[in-house]
NULO-824845 format. One record per residue (C-alpha): x, y, z; residue in three letters; residue number from 0. Coordinates in nm, 4 decimals, always signed. Last residue first. Layout:
BEGIN
rec xx:X&yy:Y&zz:Z&residu:ALA&num:NUM
...
//
This chain:
BEGIN
rec xx:-5.0268&yy:-0.7049&zz:-0.2727&residu:PHE&num:289
rec xx:-5.0128&yy:-0.9972&zz:-0.5189&residu:THR&num:288
rec xx:-5.3702&yy:-0.9456&zz:-0.6288&residu:GLY&num:287
rec xx:-5.2735&yy:-0.9950&zz:-0.9774&residu:ASN&num:286
rec xx:-5.0916&yy:-0.6773&zz:-0.9998&residu:PHE&num:285
rec xx:-5.2408&yy:-0.5859&zz:-1.3296&residu:PHE&num:284
rec xx:-5.5760&yy:-0.7171&zz:-1.2088&residu:GLU&num:283
rec xx:-5.5753&yy:-0.4805&zz:-0.9087&residu:LYS&num:282
rec xx:-5.4825&yy:-0.1925&zz:-1.1394&residu:THR&num:281
rec xx:-5.7561&yy:-0.2981&zz:-1.3993&residu:LYS&num:280
rec xx:-6.0069&yy:-0.2877&zz:-1.1221&residu:GLN&num:279
rec xx:-5.8955&yy:+0.0306&zz:-1.0037&residu:LEU&num:278
rec xx:-5.9079&yy:+0.1902&zz:-1.3417&residu:ALA&num:277
rec xx:-6.2658&yy:+0.0627&zz:-1.3744&residu:ASP&num:276
rec xx:-6.3808&yy:+0.2282&zz:-1.0505&residu:VAL&num:275
rec xx:-6.2183&yy:+0.5650&zz:-1.1615&residu:LEU&num:274
rec xx:-6.3622&yy:+0.5490&zz:-1.5109&residu:LYS&num:273
rec xx:-6.7058&yy:+0.4812&zz:-1.3504&residu:ASP&num:272
rec xx:-6.6776&yy:+0.8020&zz:-1.1349&residu:CYS&num:271
rec xx:-6.5666&yy:+1.0115&zz:-1.4353&residu:ASP&num:270
rec xx:-6.8714&yy:+0.8773&zz:-1.6230&residu:ALA&num:269
rec xx:-7.0927&yy:+0.9790&zz:-1.3254&residu:LYS&num:268
rec xx:-6.9564&yy:+1.3404&zz:-1.3986&residu:THR&num:267
rec xx:-6.6902&yy:+1.5664&zz:-1.2912&residu:ASN&num:266
rec xx:-6.6527&yy:+1.9436&zz:-1.3578&residu:TYR&num:265
rec xx:-6.8475&yy:+2.0828&zz:-1.0457&residu:ILE&num:264
rec xx:-6.6018&yy:+1.8852&zz:-0.8131&residu:TYR&num:263
rec xx:-6.4901&yy:+1.5339&zz:-0.7105&residu:PHE&num:262
rec xx:-6.1578&yy:+1.4625&zz:-0.5248&residu:SER&num:261
rec xx:-5.9938&yy:+1.1108&zz:-0.5387&residu:ALA&num:260
rec xx:-5.7339&yy:+1.0615&zz:-0.2843&residu:ARG&num:259
rec xx:-5.4596&yy:+0.7989&zz:-0.2661&residu:ALA&num:258
rec xx:-5.3330&yy:+0.7499&zz:+0.0893&residu:THR&num:257
rec xx:-5.0054&yy:+0.7827&zz:+0.2827&residu:ALA&num:256
rec xx:-4.7915&yy:+0.6295&zz:+0.5555&residu:PRO&num:255
rec xx:-5.0563&yy:+0.4444&zz:+0.7155&residu:VAL&num:254
rec xx:-5.1297&yy:+0.3845&zz:+1.0779&residu:ASP&num:253
rec xx:-5.4667&yy:+0.5930&zz:+1.0854&residu:LEU&num:252
rec xx:-5.3395&yy:+0.8036&zz:+1.3596&residu:TYR&num:251
rec xx:-5.0207&yy:+0.8403&zz:+1.1805&residu:GLN&num:250
rec xx:-5.2125&yy:+0.9384&zz:+0.8703&residu:LEU&num:249
rec xx:-5.3861&yy:+1.2124&zz:+1.0882&residu:LEU&num:248
rec xx:-5.0671&yy:+1.3267&zz:+1.2249&residu:PRO&num:247
rec xx:-4.9250&yy:+1.3608&zz:+0.8850&residu:GLN&num:246
rec xx:-5.1976&yy:+1.5803&zz:+0.7315&residu:ALA&num:245
rec xx:-5.0236&yy:+1.7802&zz:+0.4504&residu:CYS&num:244
rec xx:-5.1957&yy:+1.5461&zz:+0.2058&residu:HIS&num:243
rec xx:-4.9913&yy:+1.2446&zz:+0.3274&residu:HIS&num:242
rec xx:-4.9282&yy:+1.1306&zz:-0.0312&residu:GLY&num:241
rec xx:-5.1230&yy:+1.0539&zz:-0.3391&residu:ALA&num:240
rec xx:-5.3328&yy:+1.2772&zz:-0.5491&residu:ARG&num:239
rec xx:-5.5762&yy:+1.1315&zz:-0.8100&residu:VAL&num:238
rec xx:-5.6055&yy:+1.1777&zz:-1.1998&residu:ALA&num:237
rec xx:-5.7569&yy:+0.8946&zz:-1.3991&residu:VAL&num:236
rec xx:-5.6298&yy:+0.8560&zz:-1.7481&residu:GLY&num:235
rec xx:-5.5597&yy:+0.4912&zz:-1.7362&residu:GLU&num:234
rec xx:-5.1942&yy:+0.5420&zz:-1.6978&residu:TYR&num:233
rec xx:-5.2572&yy:+0.7851&zz:-1.4265&residu:ASP&num:232
rec xx:-5.4450&yy:+0.5118&zz:-1.2284&residu:LEU&num:231
rec xx:-5.1220&yy:+0.3192&zz:-1.2284&residu:ALA&num:230
rec xx:-4.9227&yy:+0.6227&zz:-1.1314&residu:THR&num:229
rec xx:-5.1583&yy:+0.6831&zz:-0.8437&residu:ALA&num:228
rec xx:-5.1419&yy:+0.3204&zz:-0.7231&residu:LEU&num:227
rec xx:-4.7802&yy:+0.3381&zz:-0.7199&residu:ASP&num:226
rec xx:-4.7827&yy:+0.6583&zz:-0.5446&residu:HIS&num:225
rec xx:-5.0305&yy:+0.4999&zz:-0.3014&residu:PRO&num:224
rec xx:-4.8006&yy:+0.1908&zz:-0.2465&residu:HIS&num:223
rec xx:-4.9744&yy:-0.1155&zz:-0.3070&residu:LEU&num:222
rec xx:-5.0505&yy:-0.3105&zz:+0.0209&residu:ASP&num:221
rec xx:-5.4177&yy:-0.3479&zz:-0.0583&residu:GLY&num:220
rec xx:-5.5599&yy:-0.0653&zz:-0.2436&residu:LEU&num:219
rec xx:-5.5644&yy:+0.2526&zz:-0.0432&residu:ASN&num:218
rec xx:-5.8203&yy:+0.5260&zz:-0.0199&residu:PHE&num:217
rec xx:-5.8991&yy:+0.8649&zz:+0.0624&residu:ALA&num:216
rec xx:-6.2552&yy:+0.9850&zz:-0.0815&residu:ILE&num:215
rec xx:-6.3159&yy:+1.3738&zz:-0.1201&residu:VAL&num:214
rec xx:-6.6685&yy:+1.5203&zz:-0.2241&residu:GLY&num:213
rec xx:-6.8097&yy:+1.5918&zz:+0.1153&residu:SER&num:212
rec xx:-6.8942&yy:+1.3418&zz:+0.3887&residu:ARG&num:211
rec xx:-7.1139&yy:+1.3267&zz:+0.6796&residu:GLN&num:210
rec xx:-7.4323&yy:+1.2316&zz:+0.5138&residu:ALA&num:209
rec xx:-7.2317&yy:+0.9645&zz:+0.3443&residu:LEU&num:208
rec xx:-7.1990&yy:+0.7643&zz:+0.6701&residu:ASP&num:207
rec xx:-6.8877&yy:+0.5389&zz:+0.6170&residu:GLN&num:206
rec xx:-6.6956&yy:+0.7906&zz:+0.7928&residu:SER&num:205
rec xx:-6.3350&yy:+0.8317&zz:+0.7181&residu:GLY&num:204
rec xx:-6.0937&yy:+0.6063&zz:+0.5328&residu:TYR&num:203
rec xx:-6.1749&yy:+0.3737&zz:+0.2454&residu:ILE&num:202
rec xx:-5.9736&yy:+0.0554&zz:+0.2147&residu:THR&num:201
rec xx:-5.9748&yy:-0.1299&zz:-0.1181&residu:LEU&num:200
rec xx:-5.8969&yy:-0.5035&zz:-0.0923&residu:GLY&num:199
rec xx:-6.2162&yy:-0.6188&zz:-0.2562&residu:GLU&num:198
rec xx:-6.3778&yy:-0.3514&zz:-0.4670&residu:ILE&num:197
rec xx:-6.7326&yy:-0.3381&zz:-0.3620&residu:ALA&num:196
rec xx:-6.6790&yy:-0.0527&zz:-0.1326&residu:GLN&num:195
rec xx:-6.5713&yy:+0.1506&zz:-0.4569&residu:LEU&num:194
rec xx:-6.8910&yy:+0.0970&zz:-0.6256&residu:LYS&num:193
rec xx:-7.0839&yy:+0.1808&zz:-0.2969&residu:PRO&num:192
rec xx:-6.9025&yy:+0.5166&zz:-0.3021&residu:PHE&num:191
rec xx:-6.9413&yy:+0.6073&zz:-0.6609&residu:VAL&num:190
rec xx:-7.3132&yy:+0.7143&zz:-0.6879&residu:TYR&num:189
rec xx:-7.3816&yy:+0.8659&zz:-0.3432&residu:ALA&num:188
rec xx:-7.0393&yy:+1.0409&zz:-0.3837&residu:ILE&num:187
rec xx:-7.1500&yy:+1.1729&zz:-0.7357&residu:LEU&num:186
rec xx:-7.4985&yy:+1.2845&zz:-0.6058&residu:GLU&num:185
rec xx:-7.3447&yy:+1.4566&zz:-0.3055&residu:GLN&num:184
rec xx:-7.1083&yy:+1.6465&zz:-0.5449&residu:GLU&num:183
rec xx:-7.3878&yy:+1.7632&zz:-0.7626&residu:HIS&num:182
rec xx:-7.6123&yy:+1.8567&zz:-0.4460&residu:ALA&num:181
rec xx:-7.3130&yy:+2.0712&zz:-0.3023&residu:GLU&num:180
rec xx:-7.2603&yy:+2.2526&zz:-0.6297&residu:ILE&num:179
rec xx:-7.6398&yy:+2.3243&zz:-0.6757&residu:ALA&num:178
rec xx:-7.6616&yy:+2.4522&zz:-0.3181&residu:ASP&num:177
rec xx:-7.3458&yy:+2.6804&zz:-0.3948&residu:MET&num:176
rec xx:-7.5132&yy:+2.8186&zz:-0.6965&residu:GLY&num:175
rec xx:-7.3780&yy:+2.8166&zz:-1.0519&residu:ILE&num:174
rec xx:-7.3595&yy:+3.1883&zz:-1.0604&residu:LYS&num:173
rec xx:-7.2208&yy:+3.1911&zz:-0.6934&residu:GLU&num:172
rec xx:-6.9407&yy:+2.9658&zz:-0.8147&residu:LEU&num:171
rec xx:-6.8455&yy:+3.2106&zz:-1.0867&residu:TYR&num:170
rec xx:-6.8821&yy:+3.5105&zz:-0.8900&residu:ASP&num:169
rec xx:-6.6598&yy:+3.3937&zz:-0.6261&residu:VAL&num:168
rec xx:-6.4170&yy:+3.2724&zz:-0.8822&residu:ALA&num:167
rec xx:-6.4312&yy:+3.6358&zz:-1.0313&residu:ALA&num:166
rec xx:-6.3406&yy:+3.7677&zz:-0.6834&residu:ALA&num:165
rec xx:-6.0584&yy:+3.5488&zz:-0.6453&residu:LEU&num:164
rec xx:-5.8898&yy:+3.6645&zz:-0.9866&residu:GLY&num:163
rec xx:-5.9384&yy:+4.0078&zz:-0.8947&residu:ILE&num:162
rec xx:-5.7857&yy:+3.9550&zz:-0.5418&residu:ALA&num:161
rec xx:-5.4974&yy:+3.7712&zz:-0.7072&residu:GLY&num:160
rec xx:-5.4329&yy:+4.0337&zz:-0.9515&residu:ALA&num:159
rec xx:-5.4364&yy:+4.2803&zz:-0.6852&residu:MET&num:158
rec xx:-5.1822&yy:+4.1061&zz:-0.4547&residu:ASN&num:157
rec xx:-5.1548&yy:+4.3844&zz:-0.2208&residu:PRO&num:156
rec xx:-4.8594&yy:+4.6346&zz:-0.2151&residu:THR&num:155
rec xx:-4.7468&yy:+4.6430&zz:+0.1596&residu:GLY&num:154
rec xx:-4.9282&yy:+4.5864&zz:+0.4679&residu:ALA&num:153
rec xx:-5.2736&yy:+4.4660&zz:+0.4671&residu:GLU&num:152
rec xx:-5.3609&yy:+4.3868&zz:+0.8340&residu:PHE&num:151
rec xx:-5.3849&yy:+4.7581&zz:+0.9326&residu:LYS&num:150
rec xx:-5.6107&yy:+4.7942&zz:+0.6155&residu:TRP&num:149
rec xx:-5.9108&yy:+4.5970&zz:+0.7463&residu:PRO&num:148
rec xx:-5.9604&yy:+4.7713&zz:+0.9723&residu:LEU&num:147
rec xx:-5.8529&yy:+5.1272&zz:+1.0818&residu:GLU&num:146
rec xx:-5.5358&yy:+5.2475&zz:+0.9580&residu:LYS&num:145
rec xx:-5.2273&yy:+5.2134&zz:+1.1962&residu:TRP&num:144
rec xx:-4.9895&yy:+5.4360&zz:+1.4167&residu:SER&num:143
rec xx:-4.6363&yy:+5.4666&zz:+1.4130&residu:ALA&num:142
rec xx:-4.3532&yy:+5.5109&zz:+1.6463&residu:SER&num:141
rec xx:-3.9957&yy:+5.6479&zz:+1.7145&residu:GLN&num:140
rec xx:-3.9576&yy:+5.8903&zz:+1.4328&residu:GLU&num:139
rec xx:-4.3269&yy:+5.9401&zz:+1.3606&residu:TYR&num:138
rec xx:-4.5176&yy:+5.7396&zz:+1.1260&residu:VAL&num:137
rec xx:-4.8902&yy:+5.8059&zz:+1.0380&residu:PHE&num:136
rec xx:-5.2007&yy:+5.5948&zz:+0.9572&residu:ASP&num:135
rec xx:-5.0067&yy:+5.3182&zz:+0.7934&residu:ILE&num:134
rec xx:-5.1256&yy:+4.9980&zz:+0.6561&residu:MET&num:133
rec xx:-5.0639&yy:+5.1017&zz:+0.3014&residu:GLU&num:132
rec xx:-4.6829&yy:+5.0614&zz:+0.3236&residu:GLY&num:131
rec xx:-4.5044&yy:+4.7998&zz:+0.5416&residu:GLY&num:130
rec xx:-4.5634&yy:+4.5888&zz:+0.8494&residu:PHE&num:129
rec xx:-4.6595&yy:+4.2188&zz:+0.9063&residu:GLU&num:128
rec xx:-4.7876&yy:+4.0863&zz:+1.2365&residu:VAL&num:127
rec xx:-5.0558&yy:+4.3767&zz:+1.3056&residu:PRO&num:126
rec xx:-5.1890&yy:+4.3959&zz:+1.6505&residu:SER&num:125
rec xx:-5.5213&yy:+4.2343&zz:+1.7524&residu:MET&num:124
rec xx:-5.7927&yy:+4.3968&zz:+1.9750&residu:GLN&num:123
rec xx:-5.9799&yy:+4.5711&zz:+1.6825&residu:GLU&num:122
rec xx:-5.9790&yy:+4.2247&zz:+1.5174&residu:LEU&num:121
rec xx:-6.1203&yy:+4.0693&zz:+1.8053&residu:TYR&num:120
rec xx:-6.4323&yy:+4.2938&zz:+1.8297&residu:LYS&num:119
rec xx:-6.4806&yy:+4.3032&zz:+1.4606&residu:GLU&num:118
rec xx:-6.5462&yy:+3.9332&zz:+1.4367&residu:LYS&num:117
rec xx:-6.2923&yy:+3.7784&zz:+1.1905&residu:GLY&num:116
rec xx:-6.2901&yy:+3.6674&zz:+0.8252&residu:TYR&num:115
rec xx:-5.9606&yy:+3.5654&zz:+0.6779&residu:LEU&num:114
rec xx:-5.9703&yy:+3.5409&zz:+0.2806&residu:VAL&num:113
rec xx:-5.7200&yy:+3.3887&zz:+0.0633&residu:GLY&num:112
rec xx:-5.4765&yy:+3.4697&zz:-0.2139&residu:ILE&num:111
rec xx:-5.1423&yy:+3.3064&zz:-0.3151&residu:GLY&num:110
rec xx:-5.2901&yy:+3.0815&zz:-0.5686&residu:THR&num:109
rec xx:-5.5430&yy:+3.1886&zz:-0.8226&residu:PRO&num:108
rec xx:-5.9283&yy:+3.0844&zz:-0.8100&residu:GLY&num:107
rec xx:-6.1209&yy:+2.7732&zz:-0.8826&residu:ALA&num:106
rec xx:-6.2366&yy:+2.7267&zz:-0.5333&residu:MET&num:105
rec xx:-5.9336&yy:+2.5245&zz:-0.3976&residu:LYS&num:104
rec xx:-5.6871&yy:+2.7943&zz:-0.5101&residu:HIS&num:103
rec xx:-5.8656&yy:+3.0931&zz:-0.3383&residu:GLY&num:102
rec xx:-5.7983&yy:+3.0029&zz:+0.0197&residu:SER&num:101
rec xx:-6.0235&yy:+2.9962&zz:+0.3199&residu:PHE&num:100
rec xx:-6.0334&yy:+3.1341&zz:+0.6804&residu:ALA&num:99
rec xx:-6.2913&yy:+3.1811&zz:+0.9333&residu:PHE&num:98
rec xx:-6.2790&yy:+3.3573&zz:+1.2882&residu:PHE&num:97
rec xx:-6.5107&yy:+3.3999&zz:+1.5514&residu:ASP&num:96
rec xx:-6.7611&yy:+3.1465&zz:+1.4435&residu:VAL&num:95
rec xx:-7.1279&yy:+3.2337&zz:+1.4742&residu:ASP&num:94
rec xx:-7.2399&yy:+2.9469&zz:+1.2440&residu:LEU&num:93
rec xx:-7.5274&yy:+3.1753&zz:+1.1315&residu:ASP&num:92
rec xx:-7.2880&yy:+3.4772&zz:+1.1017&residu:GLN&num:91
rec xx:-7.0302&yy:+3.2809&zz:+0.9245&residu:VAL&num:90
rec xx:-7.2891&yy:+3.1709&zz:+0.6567&residu:ASP&num:89
rec xx:-7.1069&yy:+2.9270&zz:+0.4217&residu:ILE&num:88
rec xx:-7.2955&yy:+2.7413&zz:+0.1202&residu:LYS&num:87
rec xx:-7.1038&yy:+2.4460&zz:+0.0053&residu:MET&num:86
rec xx:-6.8242&yy:+2.3001&zz:-0.1849&residu:HIS&num:85
rec xx:-6.5733&yy:+2.5844&zz:-0.2441&residu:PRO&num:84
rec xx:-6.6001&yy:+2.6962&zz:+0.1285&residu:THR&num:83
rec xx:-6.5628&yy:+2.3577&zz:+0.2816&residu:SER&num:82
rec xx:-6.1896&yy:+2.2666&zz:+0.2072&residu:GLN&num:81
rec xx:-6.0373&yy:+2.6151&zz:+0.2965&residu:ALA&num:80
rec xx:-6.2818&yy:+2.6694&zz:+0.5828&residu:GLY&num:79
rec xx:-6.0149&yy:+2.6455&zz:+0.8435&residu:ASP&num:78
rec xx:-6.2234&yy:+2.7509&zz:+1.1480&residu:VAL&num:77
rec xx:-6.1210&yy:+2.9367&zz:+1.4766&residu:VAL&num:76
rec xx:-6.3879&yy:+2.9495&zz:+1.7741&residu:MET&num:75
rec xx:-6.2678&yy:+3.1782&zz:+2.0796&residu:ILE&num:74
rec xx:-6.3261&yy:+2.9904&zz:+2.4118&residu:ALA&num:73
rec xx:-6.5623&yy:+3.1219&zz:+2.6886&residu:GLY&num:72
rec xx:-6.6751&yy:+2.7819&zz:+2.8056&residu:VAL&num:71
rec xx:-7.0145&yy:+2.7922&zz:+2.6615&residu:GLN&num:70
rec xx:-6.8585&yy:+2.9813&zz:+2.3384&residu:HIS&num:69
rec xx:-6.6962&yy:+2.6493&zz:+2.2720&residu:ALA&num:68
rec xx:-7.0040&yy:+2.4362&zz:+2.2766&residu:MET&num:67
rec xx:-7.1934&yy:+2.6937&zz:+2.0567&residu:GLN&num:66
rec xx:-6.8824&yy:+2.6829&zz:+1.8096&residu:THR&num:65
rec xx:-6.9261&yy:+2.2940&zz:+1.8132&residu:ILE&num:64
rec xx:-7.2902&yy:+2.2877&zz:+1.7298&residu:GLU&num:63
rec xx:-7.2467&yy:+2.5406&zz:+1.4550&residu:LYS&num:62
rec xx:-6.9227&yy:+2.3511&zz:+1.3240&residu:ILE&num:61
rec xx:-7.0894&yy:+2.0035&zz:+1.2960&residu:PRO&num:60
rec xx:-6.7614&yy:+1.8616&zz:+1.1031&residu:ASN&num:59
rec xx:-6.7742&yy:+1.7658&zz:+0.7335&residu:VAL&num:58
rec xx:-6.5804&yy:+1.4588&zz:+0.6642&residu:VAL&num:57
rec xx:-6.3965&yy:+1.4376&zz:+0.3524&residu:GLY&num:56
rec xx:-6.1382&yy:+1.2063&zz:+0.5025&residu:LEU&num:55
rec xx:-5.8254&yy:+1.3975&zz:+0.3682&residu:VAL&num:54
rec xx:-5.9119&yy:+1.7521&zz:+0.2961&residu:ASN&num:53
rec xx:-6.1219&yy:+1.7364&zz:+0.6201&residu:SER&num:52
rec xx:-6.4397&yy:+1.9619&zz:+0.6222&residu:ALA&num:51
rec xx:-6.4868&yy:+2.2610&zz:+0.8637&residu:HIS&num:50
rec xx:-6.1385&yy:+2.2137&zz:+0.9831&residu:ALA&num:49
rec xx:-6.0876&yy:+2.2824&zz:+1.3557&residu:LEU&num:48
rec xx:-5.9541&yy:+2.5380&zz:+1.6004&residu:SER&num:47
rec xx:-6.0835&yy:+2.5861&zz:+1.9493&residu:VAL&num:46
rec xx:-5.9248&yy:+2.8403&zz:+2.1547&residu:PHE&num:45
rec xx:-5.8869&yy:+2.9542&zz:+2.5197&residu:LYS&num:44
rec xx:-5.9760&yy:+2.6178&zz:+2.6891&residu:VAL&num:43
rec xx:-5.9225&yy:+2.6512&zz:+3.0655&residu:LYS&num:42
rec xx:-6.3081&yy:+2.6495&zz:+3.1116&residu:ASP&num:41
rec xx:-6.3107&yy:+2.3188&zz:+2.9952&residu:THR&num:40
rec xx:-6.3793&yy:+2.1344&zz:+2.6466&residu:LEU&num:39
rec xx:-6.1727&yy:+1.8273&zz:+2.6788&residu:LYS&num:38
rec xx:-6.4561&yy:+1.5942&zz:+2.7895&residu:ALA&num:37
rec xx:-6.6753&yy:+1.7490&zz:+2.5270&residu:ARG&num:36
rec xx:-6.4468&yy:+1.6949&zz:+2.2408&residu:LEU&num:35
rec xx:-6.3868&yy:+1.3326&zz:+2.3327&residu:ASP&num:34
rec xx:-6.7614&yy:+1.2776&zz:+2.3337&residu:ASP&num:33
rec xx:-6.7816&yy:+1.4625&zz:+1.9912&residu:MET&num:32
rec xx:-6.5342&yy:+1.1961&zz:+1.8390&residu:ASP&num:31
rec xx:-6.4629&yy:+1.3757&zz:+1.5007&residu:LEU&num:30
rec xx:-6.5386&yy:+1.1153&zz:+1.2205&residu:ALA&num:29
rec xx:-6.3862&yy:+0.8054&zz:+1.0804&residu:GLY&num:28
rec xx:-6.5610&yy:+0.5688&zz:+1.3409&residu:ASP&num:27
rec xx:-6.4235&yy:+0.7825&zz:+1.6314&residu:LYS&num:26
rec xx:-6.1675&yy:+1.0228&zz:+1.5835&residu:LEU&num:25
rec xx:-5.9462&yy:+1.2457&zz:+1.8078&residu:TYR&num:24
rec xx:-5.9449&yy:+1.5709&zz:+1.9723&residu:VAL&num:23
rec xx:-5.6081&yy:+1.7094&zz:+2.0239&residu:TYR&num:22
rec xx:-5.4764&yy:+1.9460&zz:+2.3206&residu:VAL&num:21
rec xx:-5.2001&yy:+2.2108&zz:+2.2616&residu:LEU&num:20
rec xx:-5.0703&yy:+2.3478&zz:+2.5957&residu:GLU&num:19
rec xx:-4.9900&yy:+2.7020&zz:+2.6421&residu:ALA&num:18
rec xx:-4.6371&yy:+2.8050&zz:+2.7364&residu:GLY&num:17
rec xx:-4.6416&yy:+3.1399&zz:+2.5424&residu:THR&num:16
rec xx:-4.3947&yy:+3.0997&zz:+2.2563&residu:LYS&num:15
rec xx:-4.4047&yy:+2.7163&zz:+2.2130&residu:ARG&num:14
rec xx:-4.7761&yy:+2.7299&zz:+2.2233&residu:CYS&num:13
rec xx:-4.7965&yy:+2.9845&zz:+1.9710&residu:ALA&num:12
rec xx:-4.5563&yy:+2.7816&zz:+1.7535&residu:GLU&num:11
rec xx:-4.7526&yy:+2.4776&zz:+1.8018&residu:GLN&num:10
rec xx:-5.0803&yy:+2.6552&zz:+1.7161&residu:TRP&num:9
rec xx:-4.9306&yy:+2.8073&zz:+1.3909&residu:PRO&num:8
rec xx:-4.8081&yy:+2.4366&zz:+1.3028&residu:ILE&num:7
rec xx:-5.1490&yy:+2.2598&zz:+1.3460&residu:ILE&num:6
rec xx:-5.3940&yy:+2.4322&zz:+1.1332&residu:ASN&num:5
rec xx:-5.1664&yy:+2.4771&zz:+0.8361&residu:SER&num:4
rec xx:-5.0826&yy:+2.1103&zz:+0.8659&residu:HIS&num:3
rec xx:-5.4187&yy:+2.0143&zz:+0.7656&residu:HIS&num:2
rec xx:-5.6215&yy:+1.8926&zz:+1.0632&residu:GLU&num:1
rec xx:-5.7821&yy:+1.5344&zz:+1.0933&residu:MET&num:0
//
């Protein structure tokens, strides 16, 4: 269920080191925990997972998985881009070794994000980008780096982005992450059965709402998702259509693309009803020919 950003770096690392990239697959629209247990041996060096899928909306049990990874000596890396804007995150409680998220999914600017890492690992790591600001001292044939976190922040920083991200964090915290999560869960509980009742509509991911966040991916019959998104746009409903930067997942689901509705703090039950009505109108327009 991973976003390409949590696949390509590992492919490149394996290509350069000769390591093997092993995937854990799905069961009933969620991560197959039995498959994970079977593959989690003492040969595993890293476990890297999305906290929440940007396609299926499924929220993975990261705390449990982290405990399993640590039992075999593996380092736990979490892609939190989809979860951080939607729920309270406590990296110390989760005990993850690395946790990353971006700004643009949480009402912040693009081109800025955060990487949390345990100090013991960050101290061992070498910089991958070089420039000003990270420097302790430069000699003719060598250089030394500043302490954390500056050794990883080469060059002139994205100051405007950092200020914008901080403002977004303050904004969300003022609303309250518990309140945001509760609002999304209320919307999902309201709209999900209405969507399930639409004949010909396929919803991807777990049907257990307790496992889901505010994302619903779907297709309507044989109608191409791009055409579906265009039809919904005519009705004033904005959805995303495509592979959502998760092509291996869609190959596994045996579909080229899906439409995806995403719910957030600004959405209401009226928006949910408008989505359902627009899907019904789209179905009627195409006369069920798909």
